C-alpha positions in Angstrom: 81.1 59.4 112.3 84.5 61.3 113.0 83.9 64.4 114.8 86.1 67.7 114.2 86.4 68.0 117.9 87.8 64.8 118.2 90.5 65.1 115.5 91.5 68.3 117.3 92.3 66.5 120.5 93.9 63.4 118.7 96.3 66.0 116.9 97.1 67.4 120.6 97.6 63.9 122.0 100.0 63.3 118.8 102.0 66.7 119.5 102.4 66.6 123.2 102.7 62.7 123.7 100.1 62.5 126.6 96.5 62.9 127.5 97.5 65.2 130.3 99.5 67.5 128.2 97.0 67.7 125.5 94.4 68.5 128.2 96.5 71.6 129.3 96.8 72.6 125.7 93.4 72.3 125.0 92.1 73.6 128.3 90.3 70.5 129.6 91.0 67.5 131.7 93.2 64.3 131.1 89.8 62.2 131.5 88.1 64.5 129.1 90.7 63.5 126.5 90.8 60.0 127.3 87.1 59.8 126.8 87.1 61.7 123.6 90.3 59.4 122.1 87.9 56.3 123.1 84.8 57.9 121.4 87.3 58.4 118.3 88.5 54.8 118.3 85.0 53.6 118.4 83.9 55.6 115.6 86.8 54.1 113.1 86.4 50.8 114.6 90.5 50.4 115.5 93.3 51.5 117.9 94.8 55.1 117.4 97.1 55.3 120.4 99.2 53.1 122.1 100.9 53.5 125.3 104.8 53.5 125.2 106.1 54.0 129.0 104.5 57.5 129.9 104.0 58.6 126.4 101.1 57.7 123.7 102.2 56.7 120.5 100.3 56.8 117.5 99.2 53.4 115.7 99.5 53.2 111.6 95.7 54.2 111.7 96.4 57.2 114.1 99.1 58.2 111.9 96.9 58.1 108.8 94.1 59.9 110.5 96.4 62.7 111.9 98.0 63.2 108.3 94.6 63.9 107.0 93.3 65.7 110.2 95.4 68.8 108.8 93.4 69.3 105.8 89.9 68.6 107.4 90.4 70.8 110.0 91.7 73.6 107.9 89.3 73.0 105.3 86.6 73.3 108.0 88.0 76.4 109.6 88.1 78.0 105.9 84.4 77.1 105.6 83.5 78.4 109.0 85.2 81.8 108.1 83.2 82.1 105.0 80.0 81.2 106.6 80.7 83.7 108.9 81.6 86.4 106.4 78.2 85.6 104.7 76.3 85.3 107.6 77.8 88.9 108.7 77.5 90.2 104.9 81.3 90.5 104.5 80.6 88.3 101.4 77.7 86.8 99.6 76.0 86.4 96.3 72.6 87.1 95.1 71.4 86.6 91.4 68.8 88.9 90.5 66.2 88.5 87.6 64.2 91.6 86.5 61.9 93.1 83.9 63.7 95.9 81.7 61.9 99.0 83.4 62.5 97.8 86.9 66.2 97.2 85.8 66.5 100.8 85.0 64.8 102.3 87.7 64.4 100.5 90.9 67.5 97.9 90.8 70.2 100.7 90.4 69.3 102.5 93.3 68.8 99.6 95.6 72.0 97.9 94.5 74.0 101.0 95.1 72.7 101.4 98.7 73.5 97.6 99.0 77.3 98.0 97.8 77.6 101.2 99.9 76.4 99.1 103.1 78.0 95.8 102.3 80.7 96.0 99.6 81.7 92.3 99.9 78.2 91.3 98.7 78.0 90.8 95.1 74.8 90.7 92.7 74.5 89.6 89.5 71.4 91.0 87.2 69.9 89.3 84.4 66.5 90.6 82.4 63.4 88.7 81.9 59.8 89.3 82.1 57.3 87.7 84.0 56.3 84.7 84.0 60.0 83.5 82.7 61.3 85.4 85.8 59.1 83.4 88.1 59.9 80.1 86.5 63.7 80.7 87.0 63.2 81.4 90.5 61.2 78.4 91.2 63.7 76.2 89.3 66.7 77.7 91.4 68.2 79.9 88.6 67.9 82.9 90.3 67.6 84.3 94.0 65.2 87.3 93.6 62.8 87.6 90.9 61.6 91.4 90.2 58.1 90.6 88.5 54.8 92.4 87.8 51.2 91.1 87.7 48.2 93.2 86.4 45.1 94.0 88.9 42.2 91.3 88.0 39.4 92.9 86.1 36.0 91.2 85.6 35.9 88.6 82.9 39.8 88.2 82.9 41.6 85.1 83.1 43.2 84.2 86.8 45.7 86.0 88.4 49.5 84.4 88.2 49.6 82.4 91.7 52.7 83.3 94.0 51.2 81.4 97.2 54.3 79.3 97.3 56.7 82.4 97.1 57.7 85.0 99.5 56.0 88.4 98.3 57.7 91.6 99.0 54.9 94.5 97.6 57.1 97.5 96.1 55.1 99.7 94.0 51.5 100.0 92.3 52.3 101.1 88.9 49.7 103.0 86.8 49.3 102.6 82.9 49.5 106.0 81.0 48.6 107.0 77.5 51.4 108.1 75.3 50.7 110.1 72.3 52.9 112.6 70.2 53.3 116.3 71.2 51.2 117.7 68.6 48.3 114.9 68.9 44.7 116.4 69.7 44.7 114.8 73.0 48.2 115.6 74.0 47.5 118.4 76.6 44.1 117.0 78.0 44.3 116.0 81.6 43.3 112.5 81.2 42.2 110.5 78.3 39.7 107.4 78.0 41.2 104.5 76.4 38.1 104.6 73.7 39.2 108.1 72.5 42.0 106.4 71.0 40.3 103.7 69.5 41.2 104.8 65.8 45.0 105.4 66.1 47.2 103.2 65.0 49.2 101.9 67.9 52.9 100.9 69.3 52.7 97.7 71.7 55.2 96.8 74.2 56.4 93.5 75.3 54.0 90.3 75.2 52.3 90.6 78.6 52.1 94.4 78.4 50.8 93.9 74.5 48.1 91.4 76.1 47.0 93.5 78.5 46.4 96.5 76.2 44.4 94.5 73.7 42.3 93.1 76.9 41.6 96.8 78.0 40.9 98.3 74.5 38.5 95.2 73.9 36.8 96.1 77.3 36.0 99.6 75.7 34.5 98.2 72.5 37.4 98.0 70.0 40.2 96.1 69.1 43.7 98.0 68.7 45.5 98.1 65.2 48.8 97.4 66.3 51.1 98.5 63.7 54.6 98.1 65.6 55.5 96.0 68.4 58.8 95.7 70.1 60.1 94.8 73.9 62.0 98.2 73.9 60.5 101.1 75.7 62.8 103.4 74.4 62.0 102.4 71.0 58.0 102.6 71.5 58.6 106.4 73.0 60.7 107.2 69.9 57.9 105.7 67.6 55.4 107.8 69.7 57.6 110.8 69.3 58.0 110.4 65.3 54.1 110.7 65.0 53.5 106.9 64.4 50.8 105.9 66.8 50.0 106.0 70.4 50.8 103.7 73.3 50.1 102.7 76.5 53.0 102.4 78.9 53.6 101.8 82.4 54.5 104.8 84.4 57.7 103.1 85.5 58.9 102.5 82.0 58.2 106.3 81.3 60.1 107.3 84.0 63.2 105.2 82.5 63.3 107.1 79.5 63.3 110.6 78.2 59.8 110.7 76.1 61.2 113.4 73.4 58.5 114.1 70.9 56.0 112.8 73.2 53.3 113.3 75.8 52.3 111.2 78.8 48.5 111.9 79.7 46.5 110.2 82.6 44.5 107.1 81.1 40.9 106.8 82.6 39.8 104.3 84.1 43.0 103.8 85.8 44.7 100.4 85.1 47.3 99.4 87.5 50.0 96.8 87.7 51.6 95.5 90.9 55.4 95.2 91.3 56.8 92.9 93.7 59.9 91.2 94.8 59.6 87.2 94.9 61.9 84.8 96.6 61.8 81.4 97.9 61.1 81.0 101.9 64.5 79.2 102.4 66.1 81.8 100.5 64.5 85.0 102.4 66.4 83.6 105.5 69.9 84.2 103.6 71.5 87.4 104.9 72.3 88.8 101.3 68.9 88.1 99.8 67.3 89.8 103.0 69.6 92.7 102.6 69.3 93.2 98.8 65.1 92.8 99.0 65.3 95.6 101.9 67.0 97.9 99.6 64.7 97.2 96.8 61.8 98.1 99.2 63.9 101.5 100.1 64.2 102.2 96.3 60.5 101.7 95.8 59.6 103.9 98.8 62.0 106.5 97.1 60.0 106.3 94.0 56.7 106.8 95.6 57.7 109.7 97.4 59.3 111.4 94.5 55.9 110.6 92.6 54.0 112.2 95.4 56.2 115.5 95.1 
């Protein structure tokens, strides 16, 4: 195997014409230069230098190796500088996948802080709901997945397993009922979901829709879903127009202005856990670690705002 340090010594010998002069240039002894040249010749299996009087002369193989050494060493130097920049957060790339309400609340705050602290780090953002986002992480299509899962309830199916991933808890997000402003329950402090059994429903994303049906069925009824959309502003708009009621995560409500609609606390509480996920090896990458830290800070800000 050809080592970079041997190539540097060979170039110095070729430039100076002797082991002793090369040693002075490199700051090492003449025997050390001689030893490294012997090691390089052993690696390539052919002589690279011949003595001509008091000078060393390159063989044809030596000339070929010196000719290539410049490109090899410059490429290695460039690689070392790039890696150092990534390690020092002067450069780097993070591929982030988030669900929509996370993209409009936690992500902007986190990425603004990251750009202010490390402007050389670039983050790309795509949207996907779990489990698609988690699958993308495991497949190597992203570096961080912002995801959520609902708290397990008796009789529910198994919780999604994240045992192979690094899990950074961010928020516990409570579901709230959303009713039209003129609804009979619009000004109550809290509402049991069973009180909405006879209402037409507007459902959200497929996973949230499944959670809605599950919660309603535990309360003894099956919701009549008149409209279903993945777009939270559309859900809010439909409720505000008096076309039905909905149950949405608190984070989704915070990301839109509920015109014509009012959020009411849902009892008993139904919660989802919001987390940032990455692979164990990726968690050690400086840019990924910095992004995770900024997401945690954004979540702390959100928790503090809610508590105020």
